VMD Tcl script that builds the backbone (N, CA, C; Angstrom):
set m [mol new atoms 360]
animate dup $m
set s [atomselect $m all]
$s set {name element resname resid chain x y z} {
  {N N UNK 1 A 1.081 -1.098 0.150}
  {CA C UNK 1 A 0.110 -0.087 0.048}
  {C C UNK 1 A 0.652 1.270 -0.028}
  {N N UNK 2 A 0.391 2.051 -0.594}
  {CA C UNK 2 A 1.349 3.634 -0.761}
  {C C UNK 2 A 0.441 4.349 0.323}
  {N N UNK 3 A 1.603 5.186 1.107}
  {CA C UNK 3 A 0.944 5.771 1.784}
  {C C UNK 3 A 1.583 7.432 1.921}
  {N N UNK 4 A 1.262 8.508 2.539}
  {CA C UNK 4 A 1.903 9.626 2.543}
  {C C UNK 4 A 2.279 10.100 4.233}
  {N N UNK 5 A 3.751 10.363 4.057}
  {CA C UNK 5 A 4.060 10.687 5.602}
  {C C UNK 5 A 4.112 12.213 5.311}
  {N N UNK 6 A 3.541 13.032 6.073}
  {CA C UNK 6 A 3.931 14.731 6.205}
  {C C UNK 6 A 4.489 14.746 7.288}
  {N N UNK 7 A 5.456 16.014 6.981}
  {CA C UNK 7 A 6.479 16.712 8.455}
  {C C UNK 7 A 6.885 18.037 7.941}
  {N N UNK 8 A 7.276 19.060 8.785}
  {CA C UNK 8 A 7.863 20.352 8.890}
  {C C UNK 8 A 8.508 20.716 9.869}
  {N N UNK 9 A 9.422 21.633 9.798}
  {CA C UNK 9 A 10.256 21.849 10.314}
  {C C UNK 9 A 10.390 23.339 10.000}
  {N N UNK 10 A 11.504 24.574 10.998}
  {CA C UNK 10 A 11.423 25.557 10.794}
  {C C UNK 10 A 12.974 25.610 10.947}
  {N N UNK 11 A 12.971 26.556 10.267}
  {CA C UNK 11 A 14.884 27.194 10.961}
  {C C UNK 11 A 14.772 28.442 11.513}
  {N N UNK 12 A 15.755 28.990 12.307}
  {CA C UNK 12 A 16.105 30.235 12.965}
  {C C UNK 12 A 16.211 31.293 11.630}
  {N N UNK 13 A 16.980 30.704 10.644}
  {CA C UNK 13 A 17.600 31.955 9.294}
  {C C UNK 13 A 17.733 31.572 8.440}
  {N N UNK 14 A 18.009 31.910 7.254}
  {CA C UNK 14 A 18.281 31.362 6.149}
  {C C UNK 14 A 19.675 31.144 6.110}
  {N N UNK 15 A 20.336 29.630 6.520}
  {CA C UNK 15 A 21.704 29.286 6.578}
  {C C UNK 15 A 21.791 28.090 6.009}
  {N N UNK 16 A 22.589 27.768 5.412}
  {CA C UNK 16 A 22.715 26.674 4.201}
  {C C UNK 16 A 22.955 25.749 5.127}
  {N N UNK 17 A 23.521 25.638 5.933}
  {CA C UNK 17 A 24.039 24.422 7.119}
  {C C UNK 17 A 23.017 24.380 8.106}
  {N N UNK 18 A 22.072 25.143 8.527}
  {CA C UNK 18 A 21.058 24.916 9.196}
  {C C UNK 18 A 19.656 24.409 8.747}
  {N N UNK 19 A 20.089 24.708 7.087}
  {CA C UNK 19 A 18.687 24.051 6.744}
  {C C UNK 19 A 18.807 22.805 6.239}
  {N N UNK 20 A 20.387 22.336 5.817}
  {CA C UNK 20 A 20.768 20.733 5.799}
  {C C UNK 20 A 20.403 20.227 6.834}
  {N N UNK 21 A 20.515 20.254 8.091}
  {CA C UNK 21 A 20.648 19.960 9.534}
  {C C UNK 21 A 19.504 19.855 9.736}
  {N N UNK 22 A 18.212 20.798 9.587}
  {CA C UNK 22 A 16.778 20.645 9.934}
  {C C UNK 22 A 16.482 19.433 9.078}
  {N N UNK 23 A 16.738 19.674 8.095}
  {CA C UNK 23 A 15.968 18.782 7.029}
  {C C UNK 23 A 16.297 17.410 7.327}
  {N N UNK 24 A 17.567 17.051 7.141}
  {CA C UNK 24 A 18.399 15.814 7.748}
  {C C UNK 24 A 17.254 15.247 9.265}
  {N N UNK 25 A 17.631 15.795 10.100}
  {CA C UNK 25 A 16.557 15.664 10.985}
  {C C UNK 25 A 15.272 15.409 11.156}
  {N N UNK 26 A 14.677 15.975 10.410}
  {CA C UNK 26 A 12.505 15.856 10.203}
  {C C UNK 26 A 12.813 14.662 9.190}
  {N N UNK 27 A 13.306 14.147 8.075}
  {CA C UNK 27 A 13.282 13.513 7.369}
  {C C UNK 27 A 13.937 11.983 8.250}
  {N N UNK 28 A 14.606 12.180 8.636}
  {CA C UNK 28 A 15.178 10.788 9.563}
  {C C UNK 28 A 14.162 10.190 10.636}
  {N N UNK 29 A 13.643 10.834 11.191}
  {CA C UNK 29 A 12.792 11.192 12.294}
  {C C UNK 29 A 11.932 10.549 11.890}
  {N N UNK 30 A 11.319 11.025 10.667}
  {CA C UNK 30 A 9.628 10.629 9.428}
  {C C UNK 30 A 9.904 8.990 9.612}
  {N N UNK 31 A 10.959 9.217 9.377}
  {CA C UNK 31 A 11.158 7.412 8.641}
  {C C UNK 31 A 11.606 6.387 9.657}
  {N N UNK 32 A 12.103 7.132 11.192}
  {CA C UNK 32 A 12.702 6.007 12.095}
  {C C UNK 32 A 11.147 5.569 12.780}
  {N N UNK 33 A 10.440 7.028 12.683}
  {CA C UNK 33 A 8.839 6.919 13.405}
  {C C UNK 33 A 7.755 5.651 13.020}
  {N N UNK 34 A 7.954 6.024 11.911}
  {CA C UNK 34 A 7.142 4.944 11.099}
  {C C UNK 34 A 7.962 3.553 10.271}
  {N N UNK 35 A 9.120 3.561 10.860}
  {CA C UNK 35 A 9.754 2.213 10.464}
  {C C UNK 35 A 9.685 2.237 9.153}
  {N N UNK 36 A 10.369 2.616 8.422}
  {CA C UNK 36 A 10.427 2.960 6.926}
  {C C UNK 36 A 12.049 2.919 6.556}
  {N N UNK 37 A 12.117 1.956 5.983}
  {CA C UNK 37 A 13.285 1.923 4.887}
  {C C UNK 37 A 13.997 2.470 3.740}
  {N N UNK 38 A 14.965 3.356 3.358}
  {CA C UNK 38 A 15.032 3.538 2.069}
  {C C UNK 38 A 14.500 2.856 0.860}
  {N N UNK 39 A 14.293 1.413 1.034}
  {CA C UNK 39 A 14.027 0.985 -0.299}
  {C C UNK 39 A 11.991 0.949 -0.165}
  {N N UNK 40 A 11.808 1.422 0.732}
  {CA C UNK 40 A 9.896 1.727 1.046}
  {C C UNK 40 A 9.828 2.723 0.228}
  {N N UNK 41 A 10.764 3.764 0.137}
  {CA C UNK 41 A 10.350 5.015 -0.212}
  {C C UNK 41 A 9.850 5.240 -1.885}
  {N N UNK 42 A 9.183 5.421 -1.991}
  {CA C UNK 42 A 8.681 5.797 -3.816}
  {C C UNK 42 A 9.313 7.542 -3.855}
  {N N UNK 43 A 9.324 8.219 -3.020}
  {CA C UNK 43 A 9.671 9.571 -3.473}
  {C C UNK 43 A 9.422 10.446 -2.393}
  {N N UNK 44 A 10.283 11.560 -2.398}
  {CA C UNK 44 A 10.011 12.631 -1.420}
  {C C UNK 44 A 10.248 13.679 -1.838}
  {N N UNK 45 A 8.930 14.732 -1.650}
  {CA C UNK 45 A 8.216 16.305 -2.057}
  {C C UNK 45 A 9.126 17.252 -1.152}
  {N N UNK 46 A 9.923 17.917 -1.311}
  {CA C UNK 46 A 10.582 19.236 -0.598}
  {C C UNK 46 A 9.634 20.211 -0.828}
  {N N UNK 47 A 9.220 20.760 0.368}
  {CA C UNK 47 A 9.151 22.412 -0.143}
  {C C UNK 47 A 9.507 23.219 1.005}
  {N N UNK 48 A 9.737 24.724 0.501}
  {CA C UNK 48 A 10.499 25.758 1.269}
  {C C UNK 48 A 9.326 26.884 1.347}
  {N N UNK 49 A 9.403 27.738 2.086}
  {CA C UNK 49 A 9.028 28.715 2.139}
  {C C UNK 49 A 9.854 29.736 1.160}
  {N N UNK 50 A 9.171 31.122 0.719}
  {CA C UNK 50 A 10.097 31.537 -0.318}
  {C C UNK 50 A 11.725 31.886 0.176}
  {N N UNK 51 A 11.553 32.754 1.272}
  {CA C UNK 51 A 12.925 33.177 2.446}
  {C C UNK 51 A 13.894 32.000 2.575}
  {N N UNK 52 A 13.753 31.052 2.036}
  {CA C UNK 52 A 15.016 30.359 2.161}
  {C C UNK 52 A 15.491 29.564 0.968}
  {N N UNK 53 A 16.626 30.077 0.513}
  {CA C UNK 53 A 17.381 30.386 -0.793}
  {C C UNK 53 A 18.711 29.588 -0.349}
  {N N UNK 54 A 19.341 29.356 0.646}
  {CA C UNK 54 A 20.380 29.214 0.791}
  {C C UNK 54 A 20.683 27.774 0.364}
  {N N UNK 55 A 20.126 26.575 0.490}
  {CA C UNK 55 A 20.534 25.640 0.078}
  {C C UNK 55 A 19.534 24.435 -0.302}
  {N N UNK 56 A 19.597 23.545 -0.987}
  {CA C UNK 56 A 18.503 22.601 -1.530}
  {C C UNK 56 A 18.439 21.759 -0.376}
  {N N UNK 57 A 17.154 21.893 0.144}
  {CA C UNK 57 A 17.160 20.762 1.381}
  {C C UNK 57 A 17.401 18.943 0.883}
  {N N UNK 58 A 16.933 18.855 -0.427}
  {CA C UNK 58 A 17.279 17.265 -1.004}
  {C C UNK 58 A 18.426 17.410 -1.233}
  {N N UNK 59 A 19.676 17.982 -0.657}
  {CA C UNK 59 A 21.065 17.429 -1.068}
  {C C UNK 59 A 21.025 16.537 0.693}
  {N N UNK 60 A 20.571 17.354 1.745}
  {CA C UNK 60 A 20.524 16.590 3.070}
  {C C UNK 60 A 20.030 14.882 2.853}
  {N N UNK 61 A 18.525 15.056 2.282}
  {CA C UNK 61 A 18.260 13.519 2.080}
  {C C UNK 61 A 19.180 12.689 1.188}
  {N N UNK 62 A 19.301 13.661 0.270}
  {CA C UNK 62 A 20.483 12.296 -0.471}
  {C C UNK 62 A 21.771 11.954 0.687}
  {N N UNK 63 A 22.580 13.144 1.497}
  {CA C UNK 63 A 23.292 12.655 2.017}
  {C C UNK 63 A 23.371 11.473 3.411}
  {N N UNK 64 A 21.715 11.277 3.262}
  {CA C UNK 64 A 21.546 9.973 4.630}
  {C C UNK 64 A 22.144 8.868 4.248}
  {N N UNK 65 A 22.879 8.052 4.868}
  {CA C UNK 65 A 23.069 6.722 4.717}
  {C C UNK 65 A 22.004 5.661 3.783}
  {N N UNK 66 A 22.610 5.307 2.953}
  {CA C UNK 66 A 21.524 4.717 2.198}
  {C C UNK 66 A 20.350 4.889 1.513}
  {N N UNK 67 A 20.327 6.461 1.254}
  {CA C UNK 67 A 18.722 7.335 0.666}
  {C C UNK 67 A 19.770 7.413 -0.441}
  {N N UNK 68 A 21.042 7.596 -1.149}
  {CA C UNK 68 A 21.074 7.901 -2.748}
  {C C UNK 68 A 20.366 7.790 -3.748}
  {N N UNK 69 A 20.058 6.720 -3.599}
  {CA C UNK 69 A 18.680 6.606 -4.895}
  {C C UNK 69 A 17.101 6.940 -4.480}
  {N N UNK 70 A 16.976 7.609 -3.425}
  {CA C UNK 70 A 15.596 7.766 -3.456}
  {C C UNK 70 A 15.270 8.830 -4.099}
  {N N UNK 71 A 14.325 9.102 -5.129}
  {CA C UNK 71 A 14.213 10.261 -5.814}
  {C C UNK 71 A 14.038 11.441 -4.388}
  {N N UNK 72 A 14.068 12.789 -5.205}
  {CA C UNK 72 A 13.977 13.498 -4.017}
  {C C UNK 72 A 13.808 14.581 -5.205}
  {N N UNK 73 A 12.704 15.338 -4.839}
  {CA C UNK 73 A 12.618 17.326 -5.301}
  {C C UNK 73 A 12.251 18.336 -4.448}
  {N N UNK 74 A 12.642 19.547 -4.542}
  {CA C UNK 74 A 12.399 20.404 -4.006}
  {C C UNK 74 A 11.560 21.258 -4.936}
  {N N UNK 75 A 11.035 22.389 -3.991}
  {CA C UNK 75 A 10.313 23.300 -4.760}
  {C C UNK 75 A 9.682 24.456 -4.017}
  {N N UNK 76 A 9.121 25.560 -4.224}
  {CA C UNK 76 A 8.819 26.943 -3.097}
  {C C UNK 76 A 7.457 26.539 -2.819}
  {N N UNK 77 A 7.350 26.597 -1.662}
  {CA C UNK 77 A 5.629 26.677 -1.224}
  {C C UNK 77 A 4.566 27.886 -1.957}
  {N N UNK 78 A 3.695 27.563 -1.561}
  {CA C UNK 78 A 2.919 29.365 -2.339}
  {C C UNK 78 A 3.407 30.447 -1.422}
  {N N UNK 79 A 3.072 31.333 -1.754}
  {CA C UNK 79 A 3.876 32.800 -0.587}
  {C C UNK 79 A 2.132 33.367 -0.563}
  {N N UNK 80 A 1.967 32.666 0.337}
  {CA C UNK 80 A 0.511 33.167 1.330}
  {C C UNK 80 A 0.836 34.233 2.326}
  {N N UNK 81 A 0.007 35.410 2.062}
  {CA C UNK 81 A 0.001 36.577 3.119}
  {C C UNK 81 A 0.004 35.580 4.699}
  {N N UNK 82 A 0.987 36.072 5.757}
  {CA C UNK 82 A 0.719 35.495 7.240}
  {C C UNK 82 A 1.250 33.984 7.333}
  {N N UNK 83 A 1.712 33.144 5.923}
  {CA C UNK 83 A 2.049 32.314 6.172}
  {C C UNK 83 A 3.157 31.928 7.161}
  {N N UNK 84 A 3.744 30.906 7.821}
  {CA C UNK 84 A 5.046 30.902 8.766}
  {C C UNK 84 A 5.819 30.947 7.645}
  {N N UNK 85 A 6.994 31.489 8.346}
  {CA C UNK 85 A 8.338 31.802 7.755}
  {C C UNK 85 A 9.279 31.195 8.085}
  {N N UNK 86 A 10.145 30.689 6.867}
  {CA C UNK 86 A 11.217 29.749 7.504}
  {C C UNK 86 A 11.277 28.665 7.544}
  {N N UNK 87 A 10.318 27.907 6.833}
  {CA C UNK 87 A 9.740 26.735 6.835}
  {C C UNK 87 A 10.138 25.602 5.777}
  {N N UNK 88 A 10.267 24.421 5.960}
  {CA C UNK 88 A 10.749 23.306 5.723}
  {C C UNK 88 A 9.311 22.331 5.256}
  {N N UNK 89 A 8.511 21.677 4.366}
  {CA C UNK 89 A 7.980 21.047 4.488}
  {C C UNK 89 A 7.993 19.380 3.499}
  {N N UNK 90 A 7.748 18.574 4.477}
  {CA C UNK 90 A 8.567 17.306 3.627}
  {C C UNK 90 A 7.117 16.611 3.364}
  {N N UNK 91 A 6.661 15.881 2.157}
  {CA C UNK 91 A 6.042 14.781 2.039}
  {C C UNK 91 A 6.514 13.451 1.334}
  {N N UNK 92 A 6.519 12.755 1.874}
  {CA C UNK 92 A 7.267 11.377 1.611}
  {C C UNK 92 A 6.060 10.473 1.423}
  {N N UNK 93 A 6.442 9.659 -0.174}
  {CA C UNK 93 A 5.192 8.532 -0.378}
  {C C UNK 93 A 6.048 7.227 -0.188}
  {N N UNK 94 A 5.352 6.114 0.682}
  {CA C UNK 94 A 5.975 5.232 0.539}
  {C C UNK 94 A 4.967 3.872 0.572}
  {N N UNK 95 A 5.800 2.672 0.454}
  {CA C UNK 95 A 5.004 1.196 0.559}
  {C C UNK 95 A 5.265 0.764 2.130}
  {N N UNK 96 A 4.121 1.029 2.605}
  {CA C UNK 96 A 3.951 0.694 4.184}
  {C C UNK 96 A 2.972 -0.219 3.781}
  {N N UNK 97 A 2.609 -1.220 5.147}
  {CA C UNK 97 A 1.118 -1.994 5.628}
  {C C UNK 97 A 0.798 -0.629 6.633}
  {N N UNK 98 A 0.875 0.060 7.402}
  {CA C UNK 98 A 0.309 0.865 8.200}
  {C C UNK 98 A -0.635 1.338 7.691}
  {N N UNK 99 A -1.872 1.812 8.923}
  {CA C UNK 99 A -2.965 1.863 8.513}
  {C C UNK 99 A -2.976 3.431 8.348}
  {N N UNK 100 A -3.684 4.080 7.509}
  {CA C UNK 100 A -3.229 5.724 7.334}
  {C C UNK 100 A -3.545 6.373 8.510}
  {N N UNK 101 A -4.371 6.166 9.764}
  {CA C UNK 101 A -4.379 6.138 10.912}
  {C C UNK 101 A -3.892 6.309 12.197}
  {N N UNK 102 A -2.684 5.677 11.954}
  {CA C UNK 102 A -1.561 5.401 12.687}
  {C C UNK 102 A -0.206 5.641 12.011}
  {N N UNK 103 A -0.122 5.962 10.406}
  {CA C UNK 103 A 1.083 7.274 9.934}
  {C C UNK 103 A 1.735 8.112 11.140}
  {N N UNK 104 A 2.742 7.937 11.461}
  {CA C UNK 104 A 3.169 9.263 12.532}
  {C C UNK 104 A 3.679 10.272 11.477}
  {N N UNK 105 A 2.750 11.511 11.380}
  {CA C UNK 105 A 3.010 12.746 11.157}
  {C C UNK 105 A 4.000 13.582 11.940}
  {N N UNK 106 A 5.444 14.210 11.282}
  {CA C UNK 106 A 6.158 15.065 12.539}
  {C C UNK 106 A 6.410 16.660 11.927}
  {N N UNK 107 A 6.205 17.237 13.219}
  {CA C UNK 107 A 6.493 18.261 13.135}
  {C C UNK 107 A 6.962 18.968 14.263}
  {N N UNK 108 A 8.479 19.773 14.043}
  {CA C UNK 108 A 9.404 20.198 14.591}
  {C C UNK 108 A 9.414 21.843 14.734}
  {N N UNK 109 A 10.249 22.112 15.544}
  {CA C UNK 109 A 10.235 23.594 16.014}
  {C C UNK 109 A 9.124 24.211 16.113}
  {N N UNK 110 A 9.176 25.745 15.338}
  {CA C UNK 110 A 7.697 26.357 15.098}
  {C C UNK 110 A 6.945 25.573 14.440}
  {N N UNK 111 A 7.086 24.691 13.671}
  {CA C UNK 111 A 5.867 23.981 12.150}
  {C C UNK 111 A 5.121 23.191 13.422}
  {N N UNK 112 A 5.467 23.157 14.713}
  {CA C UNK 112 A 4.600 21.986 15.715}
  {C C UNK 112 A 2.505 22.837 15.709}
  {N N UNK 113 A 3.146 24.063 15.218}
  {CA C UNK 113 A 1.746 24.867 15.468}
  {C C UNK 113 A 0.860 24.775 13.985}
  {N N UNK 114 A 1.623 24.321 12.531}
  {CA C UNK 114 A 1.227 24.007 11.583}
  {C C UNK 114 A 0.347 23.209 11.550}
  {N N UNK 115 A -0.192 21.899 12.513}
  {CA C UNK 115 A -0.558 20.685 12.690}
  {C C UNK 115 A -0.666 20.288 14.733}
  {N N UNK 116 A -1.641 21.441 15.276}
  {CA C UNK 116 A -1.085 20.733 16.405}
  {C C UNK 116 A -2.219 19.552 16.657}
  {N N UNK 117 A -3.026 19.508 15.676}
  {CA C UNK 117 A -4.160 18.272 15.730}
  {C C UNK 117 A -3.729 16.760 15.513}
  {N N UNK 118 A -2.184 16.736 15.367}
  {CA C UNK 118 A -1.726 15.541 15.271}
  {C C UNK 118 A -0.442 15.302 15.859}
  {N N UNK 119 A -0.222 16.350 16.634}
  {CA C UNK 119 A 0.713 16.316 17.855}
  {C C UNK 119 A 0.588 15.227 18.824}
  {N N UNK 120 A 1.743 14.545 19.039}
  {CA C UNK 120 A 1.218 13.003 20.550}
  {C C UNK 120 A 1.567 13.250 21.655}
}
mol reanalyze $m
mol bondsrecalc $m
mol representation Tube
mol addrep $m
């Protein structure tokens, strides 16, 4: 079965190292929480708010041990007035037997405000 795993995080400033570290931490924790191995992953789509320009978050994903061949794509989020700044969002498509209601979606840093209904 194919499922979508969602996650988001924020950085304090648009700094390349911060973007890469935050992205790797989020993606790694999403996979761990849902017991997902790289071979289970169909693709990963990462969006950033337009104020993040210092690094491609996909670089962080491809650098995770065993993730070299996971298809990853970056894009910018819609520029909506009042949107959370400095935000990195992830949508991971995976093969899993986990029920939709049991998927662990992860929100870190200020991004916890995006989906308080999914916080555990």
